[in-house]
C-alpha positions as CSV (number, residue, x, y, z in Angstrom):
1,M,-18.0,-14.1,13.1
2,L,-17.5,-16.3,10.1
3,W,-17.6,-13.3,7.6
4,R,-14.5,-11.8,9.4
5,L,-12.6,-15.0,8.8
6,V,-13.6,-15.2,5.2
7,Y,-12.8,-11.4,4.8
8,S,-9.3,-12.1,6.2
9,L,-8.9,-14.9,3.6
10,A,-10.1,-12.5,0.8
11,A,-7.6,-9.9,2.0
12,T,-4.8,-12.5,1.9
13,L,-5.9,-13.4,-1.7
14,S,-5.9,-9.7,-2.6
15,T,-2.4,-9.1,-1.3
16,F,-1.2,-12.3,-3.0
17,M,-2.3,-10.6,-6.2
18,W,-0.6,-7.3,-5.3
19,G,2.5,-9.1,-4.3
20,I,2.7,-10.5,-7.8
21,Y,1.8,-7.1,-9.3
22,F,4.3,-4.9,-7.4
23,S,7.3,-7.3,-7.5
24,F,6.8,-7.9,-11.2
25,T,5.9,-4.4,-12.5
26,R,8.7,-2.6,-10.7
27,R,11.4,-4.8,-12.2
28,Y,9.7,-5.3,-15.5
29,L,9.4,-1.5,-16.1
30,S,12.8,-0.5,-14.8
31,V,15.0,-3.4,-16.0
32,E,13.4,-5.5,-18.8
33,L,11.7,-2.6,-20.6
34,G,14.6,-0.2,-19.8
35,G,12.5,2.4,-18.1
36,G,14.9,2.8,-15.1
37,T,14.1,4.6,-11.9
38,R,12.0,7.2,-13.8
39,A,9.6,4.6,-15.0
40,V,9.1,3.4,-11.4
41,L,8.5,7.0,-10.3
42,L,6.1,7.5,-13.2
43,I,3.9,4.5,-12.3
44,T,4.1,5.3,-8.6
45,G,2.8,8.8,-9.2
46,L,0.1,7.7,-11.7
47,E,-1.1,5.0,-9.3
48,W,-1.6,7.6,-6.7
49,V,-3.5,10.0,-8.9
50,Y,-6.7,8.0,-8.7
51,A,-6.4,7.6,-4.9
52,F,-7.8,11.2,-4.7
53,F,-11.2,9.7,-5.5
54,A,-11.1,7.8,-2.3
55,V,-12.2,10.9,-0.4
56,L,-15.6,10.3,-2.1
57,A,-16.0,6.9,-0.5
58,G,-18.3,8.1,2.3
59,R,-20.7,9.7,-0.2
60,L,-20.6,6.7,-2.5
61,V,-21.4,4.4,0.4
62,N,-24.4,6.6,1.3
63,T,-25.6,6.7,-2.3
64,L,-24.9,3.1,-3.5
65,G,-24.4,1.2,-0.3
66,G,-21.2,-0.4,0.7
67,R,-21.9,-3.8,-1.0
68,N,-22.8,-2.3,-4.3
69,L,-19.8,0.0,-4.3
70,V,-17.5,-2.9,-3.7
71,R,-19.3,-5.0,-6.3
72,L,-18.9,-2.2,-8.9
73,S,-15.2,-1.8,-8.2
74,S,-14.6,-5.4,-9.3
75,I,-14.1,-3.9,-12.8
76,G,-10.6,-3.0,-11.7
77,F,-9.4,-6.3,-13.2
78,L,-9.8,-4.9,-16.7
79,P,-6.7,-2.7,-16.9
80,L,-4.6,-5.6,-15.6
81,L,-5.9,-7.8,-18.4
82,A,-5.3,-5.1,-21.0
83,A,-1.7,-4.6,-19.8
84,A,-0.7,-8.0,-21.1
85,T,-0.5,-6.6,-24.6
86,L,1.8,-3.6,-24.0
87,R,5.5,-3.1,-24.1
88,D,6.1,0.6,-24.0
89,P,7.0,1.4,-20.3
90,N,5.3,4.8,-20.2
91,L,2.0,3.6,-21.8
92,L,2.1,0.4,-19.6
93,A,2.5,2.6,-16.5
94,L,-0.5,4.7,-17.5
95,V,-2.8,1.6,-18.2
96,L,-1.7,-0.2,-15.0
97,S,-2.4,2.8,-12.8
98,L,-6.1,2.7,-13.8
99,S,-6.6,-0.3,-11.5
100,S,-5.9,2.1,-8.6
101,L,-9.2,4.0,-9.2
102,A,-11.4,1.0,-8.5
103,W,-9.4,0.0,-5.5
104,S,-9.2,3.5,-4.0
105,V,-13.0,4.2,-4.0
106,S,-13.8,0.7,-2.6
107,W,-11.1,0.0,0.0
108,P,-12.4,2.5,2.6
109,A,-15.8,0.8,2.3
110,I,-14.2,-2.6,2.9
111,L,-12.3,-1.2,5.9
112,T,-15.5,0.3,7.3
113,A,-17.0,-3.1,7.3
114,V,-13.9,-4.5,9.1
115,F,-14.2,-1.9,11.8
116,S,-17.9,-2.4,12.3
117,S,-19.0,-4.2,15.5
118,S,-15.5,-4.0,16.8
119,R,-16.5,-3.0,20.4
120,G,-13.7,-0.6,20.6
121,R,-11.0,-3.2,19.8
122,Y,-10.0,-1.5,16.6
123,G,-6.4,-2.5,16.6
124,W,-7.3,-6.1,17.3
125,V,-9.9,-6.5,14.5
126,Y,-7.6,-4.7,12.0
127,S,-4.7,-7.0,12.9
128,I,-6.9,-10.1,12.4
129,F,-8.1,-8.8,9.1
130,T,-4.6,-8.1,7.9
131,L,-3.0,-11.1,9.6
132,G,-2.6,-13.2,6.4
133,T,-1.8,-10.3,4.1
134,G,1.9,-10.5,4.9
135,L,1.8,-14.2,3.9
136,G,-0.2,-13.4,0.8
137,W,2.2,-10.7,-0.3
138,S,5.2,-12.9,0.4
139,A,3.7,-15.8,-1.6
140,G,2.8,-13.5,-4.4
141,S,6.2,-12.0,-4.6
142,V,7.8,-15.4,-4.7
143,A,5.3,-16.9,-7.1
144,M,5.8,-14.0,-9.5
145,G,9.1,-15.4,-10.8
146,F,7.6,-18.9,-11.4
147,I,4.6,-17.4,-13.1
148,Y,6.8,-15.3,-15.3
149,S,9.0,-18.3,-16.2
150,A,5.9,-20.3,-17.1
151,G,4.1,-17.8,-19.3
152,G,5.9,-14.4,-19.4
153,P,4.2,-11.1,-18.8
154,V,1.0,-12.3,-20.4
155,L,0.5,-15.0,-17.8
156,V,1.5,-12.6,-14.9
157,F,-1.0,-9.9,-15.8
158,S,-3.7,-12.5,-16.6
159,T,-3.2,-14.1,-13.2
160,C,-3.4,-10.7,-11.5
161,S,-6.7,-9.8,-13.2
162,L,-8.3,-13.1,-12.2
163,L,-7.2,-12.8,-8.5
164,Y,-8.4,-9.2,-8.3
165,L,-11.8,-10.2,-9.6
166,L,-12.1,-13.2,-7.3
167,S,-11.2,-11.3,-4.1
168,Y,-13.7,-8.5,-4.9
169,L,-16.5,-11.0,-5.5
170,I,-15.8,-12.3,-2.0
171,F,-15.7,-8.9,-0.4
172,S,-19.0,-7.8,-2.1
173,E,-21.0,-11.0,-1.5
174,L,-20.1,-11.2,2.2
175,Y,-20.3,-7.5,2.9
176,P,-22.1,-7.2,6.4
177,G,-25.5,-5.7,6.3
178,D,-25.1,-3.7,9.5
179,T,-22.4,-1.6,7.9
180,E,-24.9,0.0,5.5
181,L,-25.0,3.3,7.5
182,H,-26.2,6.6,6.3
183,S,-25.2,10.0,7.8
184,K,-27.6,12.9,8.0
185,D,-25.4,15.2,6.0
186,P,-22.5,14.0,3.7
187,R,-20.7,17.2,4.7
188,E,-20.3,15.9,8.2
189,G,-17.7,13.4,6.9
190,F,-15.6,16.1,5.4
191,G,-15.7,18.0,8.7
192,E,-14.1,14.9,10.3
193,V,-11.4,15.0,7.7
194,R,-10.5,18.6,8.6
195,R,-10.4,17.7,12.3
196,L,-8.0,14.8,11.7
197,W,-5.3,16.6,9.8
198,Y,-2.9,15.9,12.7
199,I,-2.9,12.2,11.6
200,L,-3.2,12.8,7.8
201,T,-0.4,15.3,7.4
202,P,2.4,13.2,9.0
203,Y,1.1,10.3,7.1
204,T,1.4,12.2,3.8
205,L,5.0,12.9,4.5
206,I,5.7,9.3,5.4
207,V,4.2,8.2,2.1
208,F,6.2,10.7,0.1
209,S,9.4,9.4,1.8
210,R,8.4,5.7,1.4
211,E,7.6,6.1,-2.3
212,L,11.0,7.7,-2.9
213,Y,12.6,4.8,-1.0
214,Y,10.6,2.3,-3.1
215,S,11.7,4.0,-6.3
216,V,15.3,3.5,-5.5
217,A,14.9,-0.1,-4.3
218,P,14.2,-2.1,-7.6
219,V,17.3,-1.0,-9.4
220,K,19.6,-1.4,-6.4
221,L,18.1,-4.8,-5.4
222,S,18.5,-6.0,-9.0
223,T,22.1,-4.8,-9.1
224,E,23.0,-6.4,-5.8
225,L,21.3,-9.7,-6.7
226,A,23.1,-9.7,-10.1
227,K,26.4,-9.5,-8.3
228,L,25.5,-12.4,-6.2
229,L,23.9,-14.5,-8.9
230,R,26.3,-13.4,-11.7
231,D,25.4,-15.2,-14.9
232,S,22.2,-16.8,-13.8
233,P,19.2,-16.9,-16.2
234,E,16.7,-14.1,-16.3
235,S,14.0,-16.3,-14.9
236,L,16.0,-17.1,-11.8
237,Q,16.8,-13.5,-11.2
238,Y,13.0,-12.7,-11.3
239,V,12.5,-15.4,-8.7
240,A,15.3,-14.1,-6.5
241,F,14.1,-10.5,-7.0
242,G,10.5,-11.5,-5.9
243,I,11.8,-13.1,-2.8
244,A,14.1,-10.2,-1.9
245,Y,11.6,-7.5,-2.9
246,G,8.7,-8.6,-0.8
247,G,8.8,-12.3,0.0
248,I,10.8,-12.3,3.3
249,S,9.6,-8.9,4.7
250,S,6.0,-9.9,4.2
251,I,6.4,-13.0,6.4
252,L,8.0,-10.8,9.1
253,S,5.0,-8.5,8.9
254,I,2.7,-11.1,10.3
255,P,3.9,-10.9,13.9
256,T,4.5,-7.2,13.4
257,R,0.8,-6.6,12.6
258,V,-0.3,-8.4,15.7
259,I,2.1,-6.4,17.9
260,C,1.0,-3.1,16.2
261,G,-2.6,-3.9,16.7
262,K,-2.2,-4.5,20.4
263,L,-0.1,-1.3,20.7
264,T,-2.7,0.9,19.1
265,D,-5.4,-0.5,21.4
266,L,-3.3,0.4,24.4
267,Y,-1.6,3.6,23.3
268,N,-2.2,6.6,21.1
269,P,-1.6,5.6,17.4
270,L,0.5,8.7,16.9
271,L,3.3,7.0,18.9
272,L,3.4,4.4,16.2
273,L,3.6,7.1,13.5
274,V,6.6,8.6,15.2
275,I,8.3,5.2,15.4
276,S,7.4,4.6,11.7
277,S,9.0,7.8,10.6
278,L,12.2,7.1,12.4
279,A,12.3,3.5,11.2
280,Y,12.0,4.6,7.5
281,L,14.7,7.2,7.9
282,V,17.2,4.8,9.4
283,S,16.3,2.1,6.9
284,Y,16.7,4.3,3.8
285,W,20.2,5.4,4.6
286,G,21.2,2.0,5.8
287,F,19.9,0.5,2.5
288,V,21.6,3.0,0.1
289,L,24.9,3.2,2.0
290,T,25.6,-0.6,2.1
291,E,26.1,-3.2,-0.5
292,G,25.5,-6.9,-1.0
293,L,23.7,-9.0,1.5
294,V,23.7,-6.2,4.1
295,S,21.5,-3.9,1.9
296,I,19.2,-6.8,1.0
297,V,18.8,-7.7,4.7
298,I,17.9,-4.1,5.6
299,W,15.3,-4.0,2.9
300,Q,13.5,-6.9,4.7
301,L,12.6,-4.8,7.7
302,P,8.7,-4.9,8.0
303,L,8.1,-1.2,8.2
304,Y,4.8,-0.9,6.2
305,P,2.6,-2.5,9.0
306,L,3.7,0.1,11.4
307,V,2.3,3.1,9.5
308,D,-0.6,1.3,8.0
309,T,-1.9,0.1,11.4
310,A,-1.2,3.5,13.1
311,V,-3.2,5.5,10.5
312,N,-6.2,3.2,9.9
313,V,-6.7,2.4,13.6
314,G,-6.2,6.0,14.5
315,L,-8.9,7.2,12.1
316,A,-11.2,4.4,13.1
317,K,-10.9,5.4,16.8
318,A,-11.7,9.0,16.0
319,T,-14.8,8.5,13.7
320,S,-18.0,6.4,13.2
321,G,-20.6,5.6,10.6
322,S,-20.1,6.9,7.1
323,S,-17.8,9.6,8.5
324,R,-15.4,6.7,9.1
325,A,-15.6,5.7,5.4
326,T,-14.9,9.3,4.4
327,A,-11.9,9.6,6.8
328,L,-10.5,6.3,5.7
329,G,-10.9,7.4,2.1
330,A,-9.2,10.7,3.0
331,S,-6.2,8.8,4.2
332,L,-5.8,7.4,0.7
333,A,-6.3,10.8,-0.8
334,F,-3.7,12.4,1.5
335,S,-1.3,9.5,0.8
336,A,-1.9,10.3,-2.9
337,L,-0.4,13.8,-2.2
338,G,2.7,12.1,-1.0
339,G,2.7,9.7,-3.9
340,L,2.1,12.4,-6.5
341,A,4.9,14.6,-5.1
342,V,7.4,12.2,-6.6
343,L,6.3,12.9,-10.2
344,P,8.2,16.2,-10.6
345,L,11.4,14.4,-9.8
346,T,11.1,12.4,-13.0
347,A,12.2,15.6,-14.8
348,S,15.3,16.0,-12.7
349,P,18.6,15.5,-14.6
350,E,20.4,14.5,-11.4
351,L,18.3,12.0,-9.5
352,S,21.0,10.5,-7.3
353,Q,20.4,8.5,-4.1
354,D,21.9,11.4,-2.1
355,V,19.3,13.9,-3.5
356,I,16.5,11.5,-2.8
357,G,17.9,10.9,0.6
358,A,17.9,14.6,1.5
359,L,14.2,14.8,0.6
360,V,13.5,11.7,2.6
361,T,15.3,13.1,5.6
362,F,13.6,16.5,5.4
363,A,10.1,15.0,5.0
364,L,10.5,12.4,7.8
365,A,11.9,15.0,10.2
366,I,8.8,17.1,9.8
367,S,6.6,14.1,10.2
368,V,8.3,13.2,13.5
369,A,8.0,16.7,14.8
370,L,4.3,17.0,14.0
371,A,3.3,13.5,15.3
372,T,5.4,14.1,18.5
373,Y,3.8,17.5,19.2
374,Y,0.3,16.1,18.9
375,Y,1.1,12.9,20.7
376,R,1.7,15.1,23.8
377,K,-1.8,16.5,23.3
378,P,-3.9,13.2,23.3
379,R,-7.0,13.3,21.1
380,L,-7.7,9.7,20.3
């Protein structure tokens, strides 16, 4: 269908914006504004706070309709626009995190549209929808440095706000009518959530570990790049950081998503969750224990598509109708638990890579154990 192709293009546009946003804000807060690792942990936790509202997606779809919900959520561009005037790292983190609210309540509705009329090929339709997202993220990560060089943080945040608004206008105007489903009782969707804890719990632990990993990365990547670039101007270091932070790995994620989509159509998605947990564990320790180009290369491993495809396809296979929107929203809410769990660490006087590594190892070990146990008891 034509709308699927346009939706894929809109998803690419959206991730282009997020590629600019994440690669810029992490370095901007931690390095240029002097917030360090704690500033990254703060914005990470705050961004996840609003993800709890995603669990209401199913009810909002029933009440407003998917198209209207997505259209209303286009106001998420406003915090991005307001951020252009701020320089305090803590206040900036607070304002930027507000965009997550609009995204969180609407993204499950968008994914519900994607999985509609899939004829059981959930992994395939999801891989097609996300096929260009790696390219979008990569292009955004690289473009960030050039945008910053041309107009500083004001132009970066203004560009993000415009791209956010444009992608959501496309999502809302082309929202398929046959997705406007209504369940008999909104409580049915929450019953589905309780039934799917065996997917959501390992996912929460992976997110917690991943966000800890991501909190370490900006400072270390900047340090390693500074050694290689030495006395290069700030603008060049932003370009190099954007390429290293998400430019290369996002391109590698394109074939990874296709492979993951096919695997989840053929096998239980829990298998991919197990692989994701082990991959993040090995990658973290490889990244922090090496230096120079080696650590930069390890960071390029396309790990995000593994867990993203496993969870979304797993939930789509196990649900239908507005229960699917609720379950997909619950995945964001549960991921918020993992994201928010990093906030207490900002108060720790000793936030070393070894301490973070111990937490990553513990959480991922439990994730592997749970996913492996229920993989042996097929449910999907």
